C-alpha positions as CSV (number, residue, x, y, z in Angstrom):
1,M,194.4,162.2,-85.3
2,S,196.5,159.2,-86.0
3,K,197.8,158.5,-89.5
4,P,195.5,156.3,-91.5
5,V,196.5,152.7,-92.1
6,R,197.7,152.1,-95.7
7,P,195.2,150.0,-97.6
8,R,196.3,146.5,-98.7
9,H,195.5,145.4,-102.3
10,A,192.7,142.9,-102.6
11,A,190.4,141.4,-105.2
12,S,187.0,139.8,-105.4
13,L,185.0,137.9,-108.0
14,V,181.4,138.4,-108.6
15,I,180.0,135.2,-110.2
16,L,176.6,135.3,-111.9
17,R,174.4,132.6,-113.4
18,G,171.0,132.9,-115.0
19,D,169.5,135.8,-117.0
20,G,167.4,138.9,-116.4
21,G,165.3,138.9,-113.3
22,D,166.4,135.3,-112.6
23,T,170.1,136.2,-112.3
24,E,171.8,134.8,-109.2
25,V,175.1,135.6,-107.5
26,L,177.4,133.5,-105.4
27,L,177.9,134.7,-101.9
28,G,179.3,133.4,-98.6
29,R,179.2,134.5,-95.0
30,R,182.4,135.5,-93.2
31,E,183.3,133.7,-90.0
32,P,181.9,135.5,-86.9
33,K,185.4,135.5,-85.4
34,H,187.0,137.4,-88.3
35,R,188.5,140.8,-87.2
36,F,187.5,142.3,-90.5
37,M,183.8,142.3,-91.6
38,P,182.6,139.4,-89.4
39,N,179.4,137.5,-90.1
40,V,178.4,139.4,-93.3
41,F,178.0,138.0,-96.8
42,V,180.7,138.8,-99.4
43,F,181.9,137.7,-102.8
44,P,184.8,135.2,-102.9
45,G,188.1,137.0,-102.7
46,G,191.1,138.1,-100.7
47,R,194.4,139.8,-100.5
48,L,197.0,140.2,-103.3
49,D,199.9,137.8,-102.8
50,R,203.4,138.6,-103.8
51,T,203.4,135.6,-106.2
52,D,200.2,136.5,-108.0
53,S,201.7,139.0,-110.4
54,D,204.1,136.4,-111.9
55,A,201.9,133.4,-111.7
56,P,201.4,131.4,-114.9
57,A,198.0,131.8,-116.6
58,A,196.0,129.8,-119.0
59,A,195.0,133.0,-120.7
60,E,195.8,136.7,-120.2
61,L,193.4,139.6,-119.6
62,R,191.6,141.0,-122.5
63,P,193.3,144.3,-123.7
64,E,190.4,146.5,-122.8
65,V,190.1,145.0,-119.3
66,A,193.9,145.3,-118.7
67,A,193.8,149.0,-119.9
68,S,190.9,149.7,-117.5
69,L,192.7,148.2,-114.5
70,Q,196.0,150.0,-115.4
71,R,194.4,153.4,-115.0
72,H,195.0,153.0,-111.3
73,S,197.5,150.1,-111.0
74,R,200.9,149.2,-112.5
75,P,200.6,146.5,-115.2
76,R,202.1,143.7,-113.0
77,Q,199.9,144.6,-110.1
78,A,196.8,144.8,-112.3
79,R,197.4,141.3,-113.6
80,G,198.2,140.1,-110.1
81,L,194.9,141.4,-108.8
82,A,193.0,139.4,-111.6
83,V,195.0,136.3,-110.6
84,A,194.3,136.9,-106.9
85,A,190.5,137.0,-107.6
86,V,190.6,133.7,-109.5
87,R,193.0,132.0,-107.0
88,E,190.9,133.0,-103.9
89,T,187.7,132.0,-105.7
90,F,189.2,128.5,-106.3
91,E,190.4,128.2,-102.8
92,E,187.2,129.4,-101.1
93,T,184.5,127.9,-103.4
94,G,186.1,125.1,-105.5
95,L,185.1,126.8,-108.8
96,R,187.9,126.8,-111.4
97,F,188.2,129.7,-113.8
98,G,191.1,128.1,-115.7
99,D,193.1,124.9,-115.3
100,V,194.5,123.2,-112.2
101,D,198.1,122.0,-112.2
102,N,199.5,120.1,-109.1
103,G,196.7,121.7,-107.0
104,S,197.3,125.2,-108.2
105,I,195.1,127.2,-110.5
106,R,196.3,128.5,-113.8
107,P,193.7,131.4,-114.3
108,A,191.8,132.0,-117.5
109,L,191.9,135.8,-117.0
110,D,190.2,136.4,-120.3
111,R,187.0,135.3,-118.7
112,L,187.0,138.3,-116.3
113,D,185.6,141.8,-116.6
114,F,186.4,144.7,-114.2
115,I,183.4,146.2,-112.6
116,A,184.4,148.3,-109.6
117,R,186.9,149.2,-106.9
118,A,186.6,150.3,-103.3
119,I,188.7,151.7,-100.5
120,T,187.7,151.1,-96.9
121,P,187.4,154.1,-94.5
122,P,190.5,156.0,-93.3
123,E,189.7,155.4,-89.7
124,S,189.5,151.7,-90.0
125,P,192.3,149.7,-88.4
126,I,192.3,147.2,-91.3
127,R,192.0,148.7,-94.7
128,F,191.8,147.4,-98.3
129,H,191.9,148.8,-101.8
130,A,189.7,146.1,-103.4
131,R,189.0,145.5,-107.1
132,F,185.9,143.7,-108.1
133,F,185.8,141.4,-111.2
134,I,182.8,139.8,-112.7
135,S,182.4,136.5,-114.6
136,R,179.8,133.9,-115.5
137,A,179.3,130.6,-113.8
138,E,179.3,128.8,-117.1
139,D,182.9,129.9,-117.6
140,A,184.0,127.9,-114.6
141,S,184.3,124.2,-113.9
142,G,184.0,122.4,-110.6
143,T,181.3,122.2,-107.9
144,V,180.7,124.8,-105.2
145,R,182.2,123.6,-101.9
146,G,183.5,125.6,-99.0
147,N,186.9,125.3,-97.4
148,G,185.9,126.9,-94.1
149,E,186.8,130.5,-95.0
150,L,183.2,131.3,-96.2
151,L,180.2,129.8,-94.5
152,D,176.7,129.3,-96.1
153,L,178.0,129.5,-99.6
154,H,175.0,129.7,-101.9
155,W,173.4,131.2,-105.0
156,A,170.9,134.0,-104.4
157,K,168.8,136.1,-106.8
158,L,170.0,139.6,-106.8
159,D,167.0,141.0,-105.1
160,D,167.3,138.4,-102.3
161,A,171.1,139.0,-102.0
162,L,170.4,142.7,-101.2
163,K,168.3,141.6,-98.2
164,L,171.2,139.6,-96.6
165,P,173.5,141.0,-94.0
166,L,175.9,143.1,-96.2
167,V,178.4,145.9,-95.8
168,D,177.8,149.0,-97.9
169,V,180.5,148.2,-100.4
170,T,179.0,144.8,-101.2
171,E,175.5,146.3,-101.5
172,F,176.9,148.9,-103.9
173,V,178.6,146.3,-106.2
174,L,175.3,144.3,-106.3
175,E,173.4,147.4,-107.3
176,E,176.0,148.1,-110.0
177,V,175.6,144.6,-111.3
178,T,171.8,145.1,-111.3
179,R,172.2,148.3,-113.3
180,R,174.4,146.6,-115.9
181,I,172.0,143.7,-116.3
182,G,169.2,146.4,-116.8
183,G,171.3,147.9,-119.6
184,E,172.5,150.9,-117.7
185,R,176.2,151.7,-118.3
186,R,178.1,154.7,-117.2
187,D,181.5,156.0,-118.4
188,G,184.3,154.7,-116.3
189,I,184.7,152.3,-113.4
190,P,183.1,153.3,-110.1
191,L,185.2,154.0,-107.0
192,F,183.4,153.5,-103.7
193,S,185.4,155.4,-101.0
194,Y,184.9,157.6,-98.0
195,R,185.3,161.3,-97.4
196,H,184.7,163.0,-94.1
197,G,182.9,159.9,-92.8
198,R,180.5,159.6,-95.7
199,A,180.5,157.2,-98.6
200,V,181.3,158.7,-102.0
201,V,181.0,157.1,-105.5
202,R,183.0,158.5,-108.4
203,Y,183.2,157.0,-111.9
204,Q,186.7,157.3,-113.3
């Protein structure tokens, strides 16, 4: 068996609007030509860039969110992942969680919460260790508009979103959001990973 590819660090932002059963989430479809997860619906997000950890911010992470991230990440990396989630969301959707200066986003990291992380299967030729953040649409400015990276960007009710073409990680995160909205909270942050070819969820 060949040695598994080392996962790259990445971050996504789950953006919600509305309340209760009317809660909607913003999703977009990946290009059919993408090597990784083509033609499925995902949250805005992408890889951690080297500059994200030191990028200026309009506001820093809340202490409890930073502490939760730092259980499995170094402090600079944890901050960088939050920056990456906001930066990629701005690039892919036009929504600004923070201020824009000379075309670059200065993230308001205090508007984010940390909801989940996931590691893609060991046998995958492209692997990511993804962190999932969550925020509300009313904390953003701007109008939803795609830049070509995500197609069919739209708001979908959570029940309808689960009927779209999704990978298992996205489905799990949507279910975790639904549980939170319903008042169900578990200790720790869930890690969605794979063991012996099967999906495993652990709260840590």
